[in-house]
VOPAGU-2260 file (C-alpha; in pm, 1 decimal, decimal comma):
REM VOPAGU-2260
SITE   aa  ch    i         X         Y         Z
SITE  MET   A    0    4155,1    4200,4    1680,1
SITE  ASN   A    1    3899,1    3917,6    1680,8
SITE  GLU   A    2    4097,1    3595,0    1717,8
SITE  ASN   A    3    3797,4    3384,6    1605,1
SITE  PHE   A    4    3806,5    3546,4    1260,6
SITE  THR   A    5    4146,3    3589,4    1103,6
SITE  PHE   A    6    4274,8    3590,5     748,4
SITE  LYS   A    7    4619,1    3475,1     643,8
SITE  SER   A    8    4763,7    3525,6     297,0
SITE  ILE   A    9    4999,6    3237,3     222,7
SITE  ALA   A   10    5099,4    3304,5    -140,6
SITE  ARG   A   11    5093,8    3587,6    -393,8
SITE  CYS   A   12    5103,3    3591,6    -771,1
SITE  SER   A   13    5419,0    3764,0    -894,4
SITE  HIS   A   14    5237,1    3928,6   -1189,0
SITE  THR   A   15    4899,7    4027,4   -1041,4
SITE  GLN   A   16    4747,7    4098,4    -702,2
SITE  ALA   A   17    4599,2    3747,8    -682,9
SITE  ARG   A   18    4656,4    3571,4    -352,6
SITE  ALA   A   19    4590,2    3238,5    -188,5
SITE  GLY   A   20    4479,3    3257,0     171,3
SITE  ILE   A   21    4302,0    3097,6     464,4
SITE  PHE   A   22    4004,2    3256,9     636,7
SITE  TYR   A   23    3959,2    3111,2     986,0
SITE  THR   A   24    3607,1    3097,7    1137,6
SITE  PRO   A   25    3453,3    2922,1    1439,8
SITE  HIS   A   26    3308,1    2652,7    1210,7
SITE  GLY   A   27    3620,5    2584,9    1008,7
SITE  VAL   A   28    3841,2    2740,1     745,3
SITE  VAL   A   29    3774,7    2879,8     400,8
SITE  GLU   A   30    4065,4    2828,6     162,8
SITE  THR   A   31    4066,4    3123,2     -72,6
SITE  PRO   A   32    4002,0    3210,4    -345,0
SITE  ARG   A   33    3673,4    3023,8    -315,1
SITE  PHE   A   34    3329,8    3008,3    -472,6
SITE  MET   A   35    3049,0    2987,4    -213,9
SITE  PRO   A   36    2714,6    2820,3    -298,7
SITE  VAL   A   37    2396,3    3009,2    -217,0
SITE  GLY   A   38    2144,1    2841,3      13,3
SITE  THR   A   39    1871,5    3104,7       1,1
SITE  VAL   A   40    1618,3    2955,1     242,3
SITE  ALA   A   41    1864,2    2739,6     438,7
SITE  THR   A   42    1908,4    2496,4     152,3
SITE  VAL   A   43    2116,4    2496,5    -163,5
SITE  LYS   A   44    1838,4    2414,2    -406,1
SITE  THR   A   45    1801,2    2042,6    -494,3
SITE  LEU   A   46    2111,4    1940,9    -293,5
SITE  THR   A   47    2133,0    1764,2      42,6
SITE  PRO   A   48    2401,1    1869,7     292,4
SITE  ALA   A   49    2589,9    1547,8     214,3
SITE  GLN   A   50    2583,2    1625,5    -157,7
SITE  LEU   A   51    2690,9    1980,8     -87,1
SITE  GLU   A   52    2982,6    1854,4     119,5
SITE  ALA   A   53    3081,1    1627,7    -171,6
SITE  THR   A   54    3121,6    1935,2    -393,3
SITE  GLU   A   55    3394,9    2047,0    -148,2
SITE  ALA   A   56    3196,1    2355,8     -56,6
SITE  GLN   A   57    3342,6    2523,7     250,1
SITE  MET   A   58    3129,5    2832,1     319,9
SITE  VAL   A   59    2758,1    2844,6     231,9
SITE  LEU   A   60    2528,1    3146,9     216,2
SITE  ALA   A   61    2173,2    3197,7     340,7
SITE  ASN   A   62    1929,8    3484,1     285,9
SITE  THR   A   63    1822,0    3702,7     576,0
SITE  TYR   A   64    1521,3    3849,6     398,0
SITE  HIS   A   65    1369,3    3517,6     293,5
SITE  LEU   A   66    1437,4    3344,2     624,6
SITE  HIS   A   67    1279,2    3634,7     814,2
SITE  LEU   A   68     961,4    3586,3     609,2
SITE  GLN   A   69     968,8    3205,6     638,3
SITE  PRO   A   70    1005,6    3037,1     886,1
SITE  GLY   A   71    1118,9    3339,0    1090,8
SITE  GLU   A   72    1444,3    3383,0    1279,5
SITE  GLU   A   73    1278,9    3283,4    1609,3
SITE  ILE   A   74    1214,6    2930,4    1480,5
SITE  ILE   A   75    1571,4    2895,9    1357,2
SITE  ALA   A   76    1710,7    3027,3    1685,5
SITE  LYS   A   77    1501,4    2772,4    1878,3
SITE  ALA   A   78    1643,2    2500,0    1653,1
SITE  GLY   A   79    1993,0    2599,2    1762,8
SITE  GLY   A   80    2078,9    2832,7    1475,8
SITE  LEU   A   81    2121,8    2791,0    1102,1
SITE  HIS   A   82    2396,4    2529,3    1125,5
SITE  LYS   A   83    2178,7    2286,9    1320,6
SITE  PHE   A   84    1858,6    2382,9    1143,3
SITE  MET   A   85    1994,1    2287,0     798,7
SITE  ASN   A   86    2257,2    2038,1     924,2
SITE  TRP   A   87    2553,5    2222,5     775,5
SITE  LYS   A   88    2867,2    2194,2     987,7
SITE  GLY   A   89    3092,5    2431,2     795,0
SITE  PRO   A   90    3118,1    2810,3     790,1
SITE  MET   A   91    2810,8    3011,5     692,1
SITE  LEU   A   92    2740,1    3366,3     578,5
SITE  THR   A   93    2411,2    3554,0     578,7
SITE  ASP   A   94    2343,9    3858,0     365,8
SITE  SER   A   95    2165,2    4158,1     513,6
SITE  GLY   A   96    1848,6    4138,8     306,0
SITE  GLY   A   97    1932,8    4470,2     143,3
SITE  PHE   A   98    1956,2    4345,3    -214,7
SITE  GLN   A   99    1626,0    4156,2    -193,2
SITE  VAL   A  100    1442,9    4448,6     -34,7
SITE  PHE   A  101    1568,5    4698,3    -287,6
SITE  SER   A  102    1466,1    4467,9    -572,1
SITE  LEU   A  103    1106,9    4526,3    -457,1
SITE  SER   A  104    1113,3    4867,1    -624,4
SITE  LYS   A  105     735,4    4903,8    -643,2
SITE  MET   A  106     666,3    4762,5    -298,6
SITE  ARG   A  107     901,1    4952,3     -66,6
SITE  LYS   A  108     978,9    5297,3      69,3
SITE  ILE   A  109    1331,4    5399,9     167,2
SITE  SER   A  110    1398,8    5646,2     447,1
SITE  GLU   A  111    1691,6    5729,3     672,7
SITE  ASP   A  112    1543,4    5490,3     928,6
SITE  GLY   A  113    1538,7    5190,9     694,1
SITE  VAL   A  114    1304,4    5034,4     443,1
SITE  ILE   A  115     932,2    4974,5     477,0
SITE  PHE   A  116     786,0    4714,2     244,6
SITE  ARG   A  117     487,5    4487,5     213,3
SITE  SER   A  118     555,9    4117,4     253,2
SITE  PRO   A  119     501,0    3937,7     -77,4
SITE  ARG   A  120     387,8    3636,0     125,9
SITE  ASN   A  121      98,9    3773,7     328,9
SITE  GLY   A  122      87,4    4148,0     270,7
SITE  ASP   A  123     214,0    4241,8     618,8
SITE  ILE   A  124     396,4    4572,4     651,2
SITE  ILE   A  125     760,8    4513,4     748,1
SITE  ASN   A  126    1004,9    4778,9     864,1
SITE  LEU   A  127    1358,6    4655,9     802,9
SITE  THR   A  128    1617,1    4879,8     964,6
SITE  PRO   A  129    1992,7    4828,7    1003,7
SITE  GLU   A  130    1930,5    4729,9    1366,0
SITE  LYS   A  131    1658,2    4482,0    1268,2
SITE  SER   A  132    1875,4    4323,8    1000,0
SITE  ILE   A  133    2156,5    4267,2    1249,7
SITE  GLN   A  134    1909,8    4137,8    1509,1
SITE  ILE   A  135    1778,1    3882,5    1259,1
SITE  GLN   A  136    2128,3    3775,1    1156,1
SITE  ASN   A  137    2241,5    3740,5    1517,2
SITE  ALA   A  138    1944,4    3510,6    1575,8
SITE  LEU   A  139    2024,7    3306,1    1263,3
SITE  GLY   A  140    2377,0    3255,0    1395,2
SITE  ALA   A  141    2595,0    3246,8    1083,3
SITE  ASP   A  142    2971,0    3298,3    1113,0
SITE  VAL   A  143    2975,1    3603,7     886,9
SITE  ILE   A  144    2694,6    3859,5     873,8
SITE  MET   A  145    2662,1    4148,6     631,5
SITE  ALA   A  146    2587,1    4511,5     704,9
SITE  PHE   A  147    2252,1    4645,1     585,5
SITE  ASP   A  148    2318,2    4854,2     276,7
SITE  GLU   A  149    2131,7    5033,8       2,3
SITE  CYS   A  150    2182,3    4866,6    -332,5
SITE  PRO   A  151    2079,4    5114,4    -603,8
SITE  PRO   A  152    1982,0    4987,1    -947,7
SITE  TYR   A  153    2182,7    5026,7   -1264,4
SITE  PRO   A  154    2174,7    5276,0   -1419,3
SITE  SER   A  155    2144,3    5545,7   -1153,0
SITE  ASP   A  156    2258,7    5906,7   -1178,0
SITE  ARG   A  157    2549,9    6035,6    -973,6
SITE  SER   A  158    2338,6    6227,0    -721,7
SITE  THR   A  159    2135,6    5915,0    -646,2
SITE  ILE   A  160    2450,0    5708,7    -595,6
SITE  ILE   A  161    2606,3    5973,2    -368,7
SITE  ALA   A  162    2296,2    5976,5    -148,6
SITE  SER   A  163    2272,0    5596,1    -129,1
SITE  THR   A  164    2646,1    5551,5     -61,3
SITE  GLU   A  165    2640,2    5803,7     220,5
SITE  ARG   A  166    2330,5    5640,1     367,2
SITE  THR   A  167    2498,3    5299,1     344,4
SITE  TYR   A  168    2784,8    5432,1     556,1
SITE  ARG   A  169    2549,4    5575,8     818,7
SITE  TRP   A  170    2360,3    5246,8     826,1
SITE  LEU   A  171    2689,0    5060,0     868,5
SITE  GLU   A  172    2764,7    5263,3    1180,9
SITE  ARG   A  173    2424,7    5163,5    1318,4
SITE  CYS   A  174    2490,5    4798,2    1229,0
SITE  ILE   A  175    2816,7    4807,9    1421,9
SITE  ASN   A  176    2638,7    4951,0    1726,7
SITE  ALA   A  177    2364,2    4687,8    1704,0
SITE  HIS   A  178    2600,6    4390,8    1664,7
SITE  GLU   A  179    2584,7    4187,8    1987,2
SITE  CYS   A  180    2826,9    3898,9    1936,8
SITE  PRO   A  181    3142,6    4013,7    1756,1
SITE  GLN   A  182    3338,1    3716,0    1891,9
SITE  ASP   A  183    3088,9    3469,2    1742,8
SITE  ARG   A  184    2995,1    3651,1    1422,9
SITE  ALA   A  185    3207,8    3869,9    1198,9
SITE  LEU   A  186    3035,2    4177,8    1058,1
SITE  PHE   A  187    3148,1    4266,3     705,5
SITE  GLY   A  188    3101,8    4614,3     559,0
SITE  ILE   A  189    2992,8    4662,5     197,8
SITE  VAL   A  190    3150,3    4909,0     -43,7
SITE  GLN   A  191    2891,9    5078,1    -265,3
SITE  GLY   A  192    2930,5    5364,0    -512,7
SITE  GLY   A  193    2768,6    5243,9    -833,2
SITE  VAL   A  194    2980,6    5273,7   -1145,7
SITE  TYR   A  195    3144,1    5596,6   -1026,0
SITE  LEU   A  196    3501,5    5497,8    -948,8
SITE  ASP   A  197    3580,3    5802,1    -736,2
SITE  LEU   A  198    3277,4    5726,8    -518,1
SITE  ARG   A  199    3391,0    5364,4    -486,5
SITE  GLN   A  200    3735,1    5480,9    -378,8
SITE  ALA   A  201    3597,0    5723,6    -120,9
SITE  ALA   A  202    3357,5    5461,4      16,7
SITE  ALA   A  203    3633,0    5200,3      46,4
SITE  GLU   A  204    3864,6    5440,7     226,4
SITE  SER   A  205    3588,5    5533,9     473,3
SITE  LEU   A  206    3502,0    5172,4     550,5
SITE  VAL   A  207    3864,1    5068,5     599,3
SITE  LYS   A  208    3896,0    5319,5     882,8
SITE  LEU   A  209    3631,9    5123,4    1076,6
SITE  ASP   A  210    3865,9    4819,8    1096,1
SITE  LEU   A  211    3602,4    4553,1    1030,2
SITE  PRO   A  212    3680,2    4177,2    1013,4
SITE  GLY   A  213    3615,9    4171,2     639,1
SITE  TYR   A  214    3493,1    4375,0     345,1
SITE  ALA   A  215    3262,6    4315,0      49,2
SITE  ILE   A  216    3220,1    4485,7    -284,0
SITE  GLY   A  217    2846,8    4519,6    -343,5
SITE  GLY   A  218    2619,7    4678,5    -597,3
SITE  VAL   A  219    2768,2    4492,0    -893,4
SITE  SER   A  220    2599,7    4228,5   -1107,8
SITE  VAL   A  221    2279,9    4435,7   -1104,2
SITE  GLY   A  222    2266,9    4493,6   -1477,1
SITE  GLU   A  223    2590,8    4670,5   -1562,7
SITE  PRO   A  224    2814,5    4525,0   -1836,9
SITE  ALA   A  225    3106,2    4301,2   -1741,0
SITE  GLU   A  226    3356,3    4568,9   -1843,4
SITE  LEU   A  227    3222,6    4805,4   -1577,8
SITE  ILE   A  228    3228,7    4532,7   -1311,9
SITE  GLU   A  229    3594,2    4473,0   -1394,4
SITE  LYS   A  230    3673,2    4844,9   -1359,5
SITE  ILE   A  231    3490,9    4866,4   -1025,9
SITE  VAL   A  232    3679,1    4568,8    -884,7
SITE  LYS   A  233    4011,5    4689,8   -1025,6
SITE  VAL   A  234    3974,9    5019,0    -838,7
SITE  THR   A  235    3810,6    4893,9    -520,1
SITE  ALA   A  236    3973,0    4563,8    -421,7
SITE  PRO   A  237    4332,6    4693,2    -381,7
SITE  LEU   A  238    4205,5    4960,9    -142,3
SITE  LEU   A  239    4073,4    4701,5     101,5
SITE  PRO   A  240    4306,4    4573,5     376,2
SITE  ALA   A  241    4544,6    4297,8     273,2
SITE  SER   A  242    4497,3    4141,0     617,5
SITE  LYS   A  243    4120,2    4096,1     574,7
SITE  PRO   A  244    3909,3    3877,5     340,9
SITE  ARG   A  245    3764,4    4049,5      34,0
SITE  TYR   A  246    3426,1    3932,5     -92,4
SITE  LEU   A  247    3270,3    4015,7    -431,3
SITE  MET   A  248    2896,8    3975,7    -393,4
SITE  GLY   A  249    2673,1    3809,1    -651,9
SITE  VAL   A  250    2944,5    3715,7    -901,2
SITE  GLY   A  251    3008,0    3359,3   -1016,6
SITE  THR   A  252    3109,7    3338,0   -1382,6
SITE  TYR   A  253    3449,0    3202,2   -1482,5
SITE  ARG   A  254    3578,1    3523,2   -1635,6
SITE  GLU   A  255    3449,5    3760,6   -1368,6
SITE  MET   A  256    3591,8    3548,0   -1088,2
SITE  ALA   A  257    3931,6    3503,9   -1255,8
SITE  GLN   A  258    3965,8    3874,2   -1324,6
SITE  ALA   A  259    3850,8    3971,4    -974,2
SITE  ILE   A  260    4099,9    3727,1    -823,0
SITE  ALA   A  261    4371,8    3898,7   -1025,1
SITE  TRP   A  262    4285,9    4218,5    -836,0
SITE  GLY   A  263    4293,4    4051,0    -496,1
SITE  VAL   A  264    3937,2    3927,8    -432,7
SITE  ASP   A  265    3906,1    3614,3    -218,4
SITE  MET   A  266    3540,2    3505,9    -202,1
SITE  PHE   A  267    3245,3    3487,5    -441,7
SITE  ASP   A  268    2883,0    3378,7    -436,3
SITE  CYS   A  269    2618,0    3333,2    -702,7
SITE  VAL   A  270    2303,2    3129,2    -770,0
SITE  ILE   A  271    2431,8    3038,1   -1117,7
SITE  PRO   A  272    2514,8    2667,6   -1061,0
SITE  THR   A  273    2177,1    2562,0    -922,3
SITE  ARG   A  274    1973,5    2802,3   -1134,4
SITE  LEU   A  275    2134,8    2666,7   -1449,8
SITE  GLY   A  276    2081,4    2313,5   -1321,7
SITE  ARG   A  277    1708,4    2376,9   -1282,5
SITE  HIS   A  278    1701,5    2501,7   -1640,0
SITE  GLY   A  279    1873,3    2192,0   -1775,5
SITE  ALA   A  280    2211,8    2354,4   -1831,9
SITE  ALA   A  281    2561,1    2242,8   -1735,8
SITE  LEU   A  282    2890,7    2426,0   -1690,3
SITE  VAL   A  283    3162,8    2220,2   -1858,4
SITE  GLN   A  284    3522,3    2345,1   -1863,7
SITE  GLY   A  285    3427,0    2704,0   -1932,8
SITE  GLU   A  286    3130,8    2636,3   -2157,8
SITE  ARG   A  287    2758,4    2636,6   -2088,1
SITE  TRP   A  288    2567,9    2343,1   -2237,5
SITE  ASN   A  289    2195,3    2301,1   -2282,3
SITE  LEU   A  290    2128,0    1936,2   -2204,1
SITE  ARG   A  291    1794,1    1952,3   -2387,3
SITE  ASN   A  292    1986,0    1976,8   -2711,3
SITE  SER   A  293    1932,2    1679,7   -2941,2
SITE  ARG   A  294    2307,1    1632,9   -2985,2
SITE  PHE   A  295    2314,0    1471,4   -2639,7
SITE  ARG   A  296    2032,8    1223,2   -2707,5
SITE  GLU   A  297    2268,0     937,0   -2795,5
SITE  ASP   A  298    2583,2    1062,3   -2628,5
SITE  PHE   A  299    2676,8     798,7   -2370,8
SITE  THR   A  300    2994,3     965,9   -2248,4
SITE  PRO   A  301    3019,8    1138,2   -1909,2
SITE  LEU   A  302    2926,3    1503,9   -1886,6
SITE  ASP   A  303    3293,0    1582,3   -1809,0
SITE  GLU   A  304    3546,2    1299,8   -1793,6
SITE  THR   A  305    3780,3    1512,7   -1580,8
SITE  CYS   A  306    3521,4    1592,1   -1314,2
SITE  PRO   A  307    3514,0    1383,9    -991,7
SITE  CYS   A  308    3151,6    1464,8    -904,9
SITE  TYR   A  309    2888,4    1193,6    -856,8
SITE  THR   A  310    2708,3    1300,4   -1173,2
SITE  CYS   A  311    3008,5    1269,7   -1402,7
SITE  GLN   A  312    3127,9     947,7   -1243,1
SITE  ASN   A  313    2796,5     766,5   -1281,1
SITE  PHE   A  314    2576,9     906,7   -1558,9
SITE  SER   A  315    2593,7     985,5   -1929,1
SITE  ARG   A  316    2497,0    1293,3   -2122,9
SITE  ALA   A  317    2220,1    1088,1   -2282,8
SITE  TYR   A  318    2070,3    1005,8   -1942,6
SITE  LEU   A  319    2084,8    1371,1   -1836,0
SITE  ASN   A  320    1921,6    1470,2   -2165,0
SITE  HIS   A  321    1644,4    1217,6   -2092,4
SITE  LEU   A  322    1588,2    1343,1   -1736,2
SITE  VAL   A  323    1578,1    1706,4   -1840,2
SITE  LYS   A  324    1334,0    1642,0   -2122,5
SITE  CYS   A  325    1112,6    1447,1   -1881,4
SITE  GLN   A  326    1142,8    1730,0   -1626,0
SITE  GLU   A  327    1255,4    1479,9   -1365,6
SITE  VAL   A  328    1379,9    1633,9   -1040,9
SITE  LEU   A  329    1679,2    1399,0   -1040,8
SITE  GLY   A  330    1806,2    1572,3   -1353,9
SITE  TYR   A  331    1804,1    1908,7   -1180,4
SITE  THR   A  332    1983,4    1760,1    -880,9
SITE  LEU   A  333    2253,6    1593,9   -1089,3
SITE  LEU   A  334    2318,6    1908,9   -1292,1
SITE  SER   A  335    2321,3    2131,6    -983,9
SITE  LEU   A  336    2563,3    1891,5    -816,5
SITE  HIS   A  337    2797,1    1904,9   -1113,9
SITE  ASN   A  338    2770,3    2281,9   -1167,2
SITE  THR   A  339    2844,6    2358,9    -803,9
SITE  THR   A  340    3140,3    2121,3    -809,4
SITE  GLU   A  341    3263,9    2281,5   -1130,4
SITE  LEU   A  342    3274,4    2639,4    -997,0
SITE  ILE   A  343    3437,6    2530,3    -672,8
SITE  ARG   A  344    3694,1    2330,7    -873,3
SITE  PHE   A  345    3758,6    2636,9   -1089,4
SITE  THR   A  346    3848,0    2854,6    -790,8
SITE  THR   A  347    4042,4    2566,9    -634,9
SITE  ARG   A  348    4250,0    2531,7    -951,6
SITE  ILE   A  349    4317,8    2904,1    -942,6
SITE  ARG   A  350    4431,4    2870,3    -581,2
SITE  GLU   A  351    4670,0    2591,6    -678,3
SITE  ALA   A  352    4801,9    2800,8    -967,4
SITE  ILE   A  353    4868,7    3093,0    -732,2
SITE  LEU   A  354    5051,7    2862,4    -491,5
SITE  SER   A  355    5280,8    2752,4    -776,0
SITE  ASP   A  356    5294,7    3107,2    -921,4
SITE  ARG   A  357    5144,5    2996,6   -1253,0
SITE  PHE   A  358    4816,3    3188,3   -1232,7
SITE  THR   A  359    4872,7    3419,7   -1528,4
SITE  GLU   A  360    5002,9    3136,3   -1748,4
SITE  GLU   A  361    4730,9    2882,1   -1670,8
SITE  PHE   A  362    4436,6    3124,5   -1668,6
SITE  ALA   A  363    4542,8    3366,7   -1939,8
SITE  PRO   A  364    4226,5    3308,9   -2151,3
SITE  TRP   A  365    4007,4    3422,1   -1863,2
SITE  LEU   A  366    4225,2    3719,2   -1778,1
SITE  ASN   A  367    4199,2    3851,0   -2132,9
SITE  SER   A  368    3935,0    4123,4   -2131,0
SITE  THR   A  369    3812,1    4020,1   -2474,7
SITE  THR   A  370    3737,8    3662,9   -2366,9
SITE  THR   A  371    3367,9    3578,9   -2352,6
SITE  GLU   A  372    3222,4    3269,9   -2196,9
SITE  SER   A  373    3065,0    3023,9   -2434,3
SITE  THR   A  374    2689,8    3005,6   -2397,1
SITE  ASP   A  375    2433,9    2783,1   -2561,8
SITE  PRO   A  376    2183,6    2998,2   -2756,0
SITE  ASP   A  377    1911,2    2743,9   -2682,1
SITE  LEU   A  378    1946,5    2790,9   -2305,3
SITE  CYS   A  379    1712,5    3090,2   -2287,8
């Protein structure tokens, strides 16, 4: 038992497997369920640490692959680690780099040893192994680090998924052996298995036997329909230990988070809030608005009157429409600030509903499998 990383479930929904909990880390607590903003290269795009803190973010992510390429983990280690380097005082998580490497389908070669790929920055040949990934993450110094896994694309045939899932397990064993500071950094394992539910179940059962500090469900949100993601989570999440945090990787829509929470997932991450902000879009009470739309040109009301964020408290939809049309950076910042606040508020409201045992009543529209999130057709 690692006393620096513990998870406590403090309330359960009486109708689902949803739970409210507290994940304790050396840099503070994460009150779950919780959306976690993504700070790919040690920054959540367009937001300062002070602005990020104002969104009530608790845990922030960074990307091992990108930080290895620039500026390099040695620089960050010399700066005192990621927390000091980017001036973020709260908990942090780094991914393994696996997803980014495997997205370079035409630039990499997978073997039992690891992955060899050519750097898209300077053309250097890089050999990323499970040991190297853990070495990089130890140097970065986040609270939670992820095991190096193989993330196969969707669709993939069953034989491909079997091979990649088995390799992911062997790589996990190597990650565990390479992990130097288990008291300072919690290593999470990742359940793979594609869309094959029996493979997901077998993978989860194998990983649980390793008694890790936490577990993630990976290999979703890579192109499969939402219905399949729901089935994967429904089968996988209940198999993971109730005494450990459960993390669904790369998911951040209202519906997907609400449904995953109903099956016992605690933590989520996604680039959606800042990516939408940079495209002039806002998340408003379950809807996605394109602020370029002419209907906002003379709309002097706040983006969302119920939202406490700096954007909604100080600026109108008309002003945001103006900034976006002028391609002003401030517009992207204000929308990213609001969107990040909105998704954190959404998971916070779910937490409060679980604490009062009103989750299924208050979030019924999102738990309905036929519910689809409203999107603006002009966004794309």
